[in-house]
RODO-2510 file (C-alpha; in nm, 4 decimals, decimal comma):
residues 291
     n   res          X          Y          Z
     1     x     8,7541    -8,4814    17,4294
     2     x     8,9906    -8,7307    17,5938
     3     x     8,8045    -9,0079    17,7752
     4     x     8,9243    -9,0175    18,1353
     5     x     9,0049    -9,3521    18,2966
     6     x     9,1438    -9,3494    18,6493
     7     x     9,2637    -9,0341    18,8290
     8     x     9,1830    -8,6815    18,7174
     9     x     9,3982    -8,5652    18,4290
    10     x     9,6313    -8,2678    18,4735
    11     x     9,5745    -7,9638    18,2545
    12     x     9,8536    -8,0541    18,0103
    13     x     9,6697    -8,3767    17,9208
    14     x     9,3450    -8,2108    17,8173
    15     x     9,2858    -8,1888    17,4457
    16     x     9,0091    -8,0032    17,2558
    17     x     8,7727    -8,1862    17,0204
    18     x     8,8277    -8,0957    16,6572
    19     x     8,6279    -8,1112    16,3343
    20     x     8,3685    -8,3879    16,3735
    21     x     8,2830    -8,4072    16,0022
    22     x     8,6366    -8,5022    15,8972
    23     x     8,6601    -8,7405    16,1916
    24     x     8,3496    -8,9290    16,0777
    25     x     8,4631    -8,9264    15,7149
    26     x     8,7774    -9,1248    15,8021
    27     x     8,5774    -9,3650    16,0190
    28     x     8,3250    -9,4248    15,7392
    29     x     8,6052    -9,4940    15,4927
    30     x     8,7619    -9,7533    15,7220
    31     x     8,4262    -9,9213    15,7876
    32     x     8,3407    -9,9325    15,4169
    33     x     8,6675   -10,1147    15,3434
    34     x     8,6511   -10,3345    15,6541
    35     x     8,9797   -10,1906    15,7770
    36     x     9,1032   -10,1240    16,1281
    37     x     9,3093    -9,8429    16,2739
    38     x     9,5278    -9,8596    16,5810
    39     x     9,3900    -9,5137    16,6528
    40     x     9,0514    -9,6615    16,7436
    41     x     9,1450   -10,0114    16,8571
    42     x     9,4112    -9,8820    17,0973
    43     x     9,1988    -9,5800    17,1992
    44     x     9,4678    -9,3306    17,1086
    45     x     9,4068    -8,9859    17,2627
    46     x     9,5112    -8,8243    16,9318
    47     x     9,2608    -9,0066    16,7138
    48     x     9,0198    -8,7167    16,6699
    49     x     9,3047    -8,4788    16,5849
    50     x     9,4527    -8,7191    16,3295
    51     x     9,1179    -8,8154    16,1761
    52     x     9,0326    -8,4458    16,1506
    53     x     9,3509    -8,3988    15,9474
    54     x     9,2453    -8,6827    15,7203
    55     x     9,5066    -8,9310    15,8336
    56     x     9,5149    -9,2547    16,0316
    57     x     9,7455    -9,5439    16,1167
    58     x     9,6306    -9,8618    15,9464
    59     x     9,6311   -10,1784    16,1560
    60     x     9,6576   -10,4965    15,9490
    61     x     9,6252   -10,8624    16,0415
    62     x     9,2681   -10,8147    16,1618
    63     x     9,1612   -10,6712    16,4951
    64     x     9,2457   -10,9574    16,7326
    65     x     9,5965   -10,9842    16,8757
    66     x     9,7587   -11,3073    16,9927
    67     x     9,9233   -11,1229    17,2819
    68     x     9,7660   -10,9728    17,5937
    69     x     9,9874   -10,6733    17,6720
    70     x     9,8774   -10,5053    17,9931
    71     x     9,8985   -10,1538    17,8482
    72     x     9,7013   -10,2164    17,5287
    73     x     9,3276   -10,2193    17,4602
    74     x     9,3435   -10,3958    17,1223
    75     x     9,1239   -10,7070    17,1565
    76     x     9,3242   -11,0224    17,2317
    77     x     9,2410   -11,3848    17,1658
    78     x     9,2279   -11,6235    16,8719
    79     x     9,2550   -11,4293    16,5434
    80     x     9,0423   -11,4933    16,2391
    81     x     9,1738   -11,7258    15,9705
    82     x     9,4174   -11,5680    15,7290
    83     x     9,1800   -11,5868    15,4339
    84     x     8,9536   -11,3334    15,6063
    85     x     9,2273   -11,0681    15,5943
    86     x     9,3891   -11,1595    15,2616
    87     x     9,2343   -10,8562    15,0931
    88     x     9,3737   -10,6046    15,3428
    89     x     9,6833   -10,4975    15,1428
    90     x     9,4751   -10,3778    14,8471
    91     x     9,2139   -10,2185    15,0701
    92     x     9,4802   -10,0310    15,2685
    93     x     9,6375    -9,9069    14,9462
    94     x     9,3017    -9,7903    14,8102
    95     x     9,2123    -9,6158    15,1372
    96     x     9,5513    -9,4425    15,1489
    97     x     9,4964    -9,3224    14,7929
    98     x     9,1447    -9,1989    14,8744
    99     x     9,2868    -9,0052    15,1709
   100     x     9,5618    -8,8723    14,9398
   101     x     9,8309    -8,9669    15,1882
   102     x    10,1921    -8,8967    15,1048
   103     x    10,3110    -9,0671    15,4243
   104     x    10,1493    -9,3982    15,5170
   105     x    10,1939    -9,5684    15,8533
   106     x    10,1039    -9,9363    15,8867
   107     x    10,1073   -10,1387    16,2070
   108     x     9,9580   -10,4776    16,2936
   109     x     9,8294   -10,6978    16,5669
   110     x    10,0741   -10,9708    16,6685
   111     x     9,9985   -11,2862    16,4691
   112     x    10,1960   -11,5543    16,6513
   113     x     9,9543   -11,8045    16,4977
   114     x    10,1051   -11,7512    16,1500
   115     x    10,4273   -11,9231    16,0457
   116     x    10,5883   -11,5913    15,9497
   117     x    10,4203   -11,3855    16,2220
   118     x    10,2488   -11,1786    15,9538
   119     x    10,5729   -11,0582    15,7926
   120     x    10,4555   -11,1530    15,4452
   121     x    10,1308   -10,9631    15,5039
   122     x    10,3339   -10,6525    15,5892
   123     x    10,5408   -10,6959    15,2720
   124     x    10,2331   -10,7368    15,0517
   125     x    10,0798   -10,4258    15,2071
   126     x    10,3932   -10,2207    15,1393
   127     x    10,3985   -10,3377    14,7767
   128     x    10,0286   -10,2599    14,7315
   129     x    10,0699    -9,9081    14,8718
   130     x    10,3691    -9,8418    14,6492
   131     x    10,1771    -9,9604    14,3427
   132     x     9,8930    -9,7151    14,4176
   133     x    10,1036    -9,4313    14,5598
   134     x    10,4548    -9,4599    14,4128
   135     x    10,5724    -9,1328    14,5696
   136     x    10,4416    -9,2021    14,9198
   137     x    10,6785    -9,2759    15,2029
   138     x    10,5910    -9,5829    15,4043
   139     x    10,6526    -9,6519    15,7732
   140     x    10,5872    -9,9895    15,9327
   141     x    10,5455   -10,0485    16,3060
   142     x    10,5939   -10,4211    16,3554
   143     x    10,5735   -10,6802    16,6317
   144     x    10,8937   -10,8657    16,7173
   145     x    10,8216   -11,1735    16,4970
   146     x    10,9689   -11,3844    16,7757
   147     x    11,3088   -11,2366    16,6933
   148     x    11,3191   -11,4102    16,3528
   149     x    11,5732   -11,2505    16,1210
   150     x    11,4042   -11,4194    15,8257
   151     x    11,0744   -11,2469    15,9071
   152     x    11,2397   -10,9094    15,9572
   153     x    11,4154   -10,9530    15,6239
   154     x    11,0820   -11,0291    15,4510
   155     x    10,9458   -10,6932    15,5671
   156     x    11,2609   -10,5003    15,4832
   157     x    11,2934   -10,6562    15,1377
   158     x    10,9731   -10,4694    15,0526
   159     x    11,1726   -10,1486    15,1228
   160     x    10,9724    -9,9404    15,3709
   161     x    11,1275    -9,6015    15,4404
   162     x    11,0995    -9,6490    15,8179
   163     x    11,1138    -9,9687    16,0238
   164     x    10,9644    -9,9112    16,3684
   165     x    10,9455   -10,1585    16,6546
   166     x    10,8617   -10,0337    17,0020
   167     x    11,0536   -10,1424    17,3112
   168     x    10,7637    -9,9771    17,4989
   169     x    10,9108    -9,9564    17,8506
   170     x    11,2243    -9,9922    18,0597
   171     x    11,3819   -10,3315    18,1224
   172     x    11,2524   -10,3755    18,4798
   173     x    10,8897   -10,3179    18,3811
   174     x    10,8900   -10,5074    18,0517
   175     x    10,7682   -10,8454    18,1895
   176     x    10,4760   -10,6724    18,3603
   177     x    10,3819   -10,4487    18,0693
   178     x    10,4418   -10,6618    17,7581
   179     x    10,2922   -11,0043    17,6931
   180     x    10,5185   -11,2768    17,5497
   181     x    10,7818   -11,0176    17,4646
   182     x    11,1424   -10,9837    17,5710
   183     x    11,3406   -10,6647    17,6241
   184     x    11,6628   -10,7921    17,4682
   185     x    11,4792   -10,9563    17,1798
   186     x    11,3207   -10,6232    17,0902
   187     x    11,6592   -10,4531    17,0962
   188     x    11,7999   -10,7307    16,8768
   189     x    11,5147   -10,6839    16,6271
   190     x    11,6066   -10,3181    16,5940
   191     x    11,9748   -10,3982    16,5512
   192     x    11,8987   -10,6606    16,2869
   193     x    11,6831   -10,4163    16,0932
   194     x    11,9650   -10,1636    16,0727
   195     x    12,2133   -10,4296    15,9675
   196     x    11,9873   -10,5838    15,7031
   197     x    11,8924   -10,2535    15,5398
   198     x    12,1181    -9,9645    15,6473
   199     x    11,9315    -9,7112    15,4308
   200     x    11,6052    -9,7658    15,6234
   201     x    11,5430    -9,5389    15,9216
   202     x    11,5184    -9,7543    16,2348
   203     x    11,2769    -9,6133    16,4907
   204     x    11,1495    -9,7147    16,8334
   205     x    10,9358    -9,5752    17,1111
   206     x    10,8605    -9,5948    17,4800
   207     x    10,5896    -9,4947    17,7238
   208     x    10,6539    -9,3229    18,0555
   209     x    10,4308    -9,2949    18,3589
   210     x    10,4342    -9,6686    18,4296
   211     x    10,6565    -9,6436    18,7368
   212     x    10,9971    -9,6116    18,5735
   213     x    11,2729    -9,3859    18,7065
   214     x    11,4483    -9,1200    18,5021
   215     x    11,7723    -9,3162    18,5241
   216     x    11,5963    -9,6204    18,3784
   217     x    11,4706    -9,4126    18,0864
   218     x    11,8251    -9,2858    18,0268
   219     x    11,9568    -9,6425    18,0268
   220     x    11,6897    -9,7480    17,7759
   221     x    11,7735    -9,4584    17,5459
   222     x    12,1387    -9,5564    17,5635
   223     x    12,0460    -9,9168    17,4802
   224     x    11,8455    -9,7988    17,1811
   225     x    12,1347    -9,5891    17,0542
   226     x    12,3732    -9,8823    17,0923
   227     x    12,1382   -10,1037    16,8902
   228     x    12,1173    -9,8727    16,5911
   229     x    11,7943    -9,6852    16,6584
   230     x    11,7993    -9,3462    16,4855
   231     x    11,4587    -9,1998    16,5805
   232     x    11,2786    -9,2244    16,9154
   233     x    10,9310    -9,1355    17,0394
   234     x    10,8525    -9,0842    17,4094
   235     x    10,4961    -9,0361    17,5314
   236     x    10,2755    -9,0508    17,8387
   237     x    10,1047    -9,3819    17,9114
   238     x     9,7313    -9,3340    17,9573
   239     x     9,5108    -9,6175    18,0803
   240     x     9,2826    -9,7002    17,7838
   241     x     9,0330    -9,9158    17,9795
   242     x     8,9879   -10,0192    18,3405
   243     x     9,1239   -10,3625    18,2496
   244     x     9,4628   -10,2149    18,1649
   245     x     9,7473   -10,1107    18,3918
   246     x     9,6786    -9,7952    18,5947
   247     x     9,8875    -9,4849    18,5417
   248     x    10,1636    -9,4616    18,8009
   249     x    10,2548    -9,0991    18,7248
   250     x    10,1495    -8,8138    18,4996
   251     x    10,4887    -8,6978    18,3776
   252     x    10,5312    -8,3200    18,3570
   253     x    10,6092    -8,1668    18,0149
   254     x    10,9410    -8,0355    18,1525
   255     x    11,0527    -8,3950    18,2084
   256     x    10,9677    -8,4800    17,8478
   257     x    11,1848    -8,1874    17,7399
   258     x    11,4683    -8,3210    17,9536
   259     x    11,4320    -8,6671    17,7979
   260     x    11,4459    -8,5099    17,4522
   261     x    11,7630    -8,3200    17,5406
   262     x    11,9248    -8,6331    17,6806
   263     x    11,8296    -8,8311    17,3702
   264     x    11,9700    -8,5642    17,1436
   265     x    12,2957    -8,5756    17,3401
   266     x    12,3218    -8,9451    17,2476
   267     x    12,3187    -8,8579    16,8777
   268     x    11,9736    -8,9737    16,7659
   269     x    11,8577    -8,8238    16,4365
   270     x    11,5230    -8,7377    16,5949
   271     x    11,3730    -8,7482    16,9447
   272     x    11,0005    -8,6691    16,9604
   273     x    10,9062    -8,6391    17,3279
   274     x    10,5882    -8,5084    17,4843
   275     x    10,2750    -8,6098    17,6762
   276     x    10,0679    -8,6864    17,3649
   277     x    10,3475    -8,8359    17,1568
   278     x    10,2744    -9,1805    17,0170
   279     x    10,4695    -9,4054    16,7791
   280     x    10,2873    -9,2917    16,4687
   281     x    10,1720    -8,9462    16,5841
   282     x    10,3055    -8,6812    16,3442
   283     x    10,5280    -8,9542    16,1979
   284     x    10,5849    -8,7623    15,8772
   285     x    10,7184    -8,4652    16,0751
   286     x    10,9578    -8,6903    16,2687
   287     x    11,0841    -8,8364    15,9394
   288     x    11,1285    -8,4994    15,7695
   289     x    11,2811    -8,3093    16,0623
   290     x    11,5472    -8,5594    16,1642
   291     x    11,8982    -8,4189    16,1685
***
């Protein structure tokens, strides 16, 4: 069941509840290893489906973000000291092995309190996963690291298969939607990633339903293409709590199809567009089915 916040959901945003036993098994595993998932912390509408399939998106750096983005329900404030999360890389690797994952997605809270923004923590997590699961493909979804090329290079030197950083929304809405972020800085991060490691798939995503126009979405997709993004995800924004931004529009599935077609016309390797699409949702399929 999808928890409803705000106006009544249209039929295309209603999702059935799946296997509860598998759902609880993943939750118990994460609790036992003191790990967090963006699935739960960000109240993703796909979490039951993904947990029921025995997969999840790991969220490292703890569970407290240094940014207060208006769309996100991850707790924000002063994070715990680094020594409290130092064991995360090994725990993530062990949990991924226990789940028998062959595609591992790792994201993180923003850690602007750390000198490297948490880049080294990402790198150590990638290395730990590769040591435990040498054949697994690894995707990272990172914050912007303040636009630091050095930090981006630290992550990429650990050789993830996919480097993902979300622009999240169109230029006009970015200051309202994203805390302490900058539209052009995000685009520059993506461009740097492709330049630093050309063999890594560069990926980004955006939400719609925040009040953007179709033309603005087209412009953003063009900007992404010009900055070296090869795979794009487009999904419906859903208000996770009453403290977050309200939904401006429930975008019809036909519009998502049109966005996909427009993105494909720009030459992206993959455009995954639909109401329930999220950055890490079905990430393995996006990676495997790119042109």
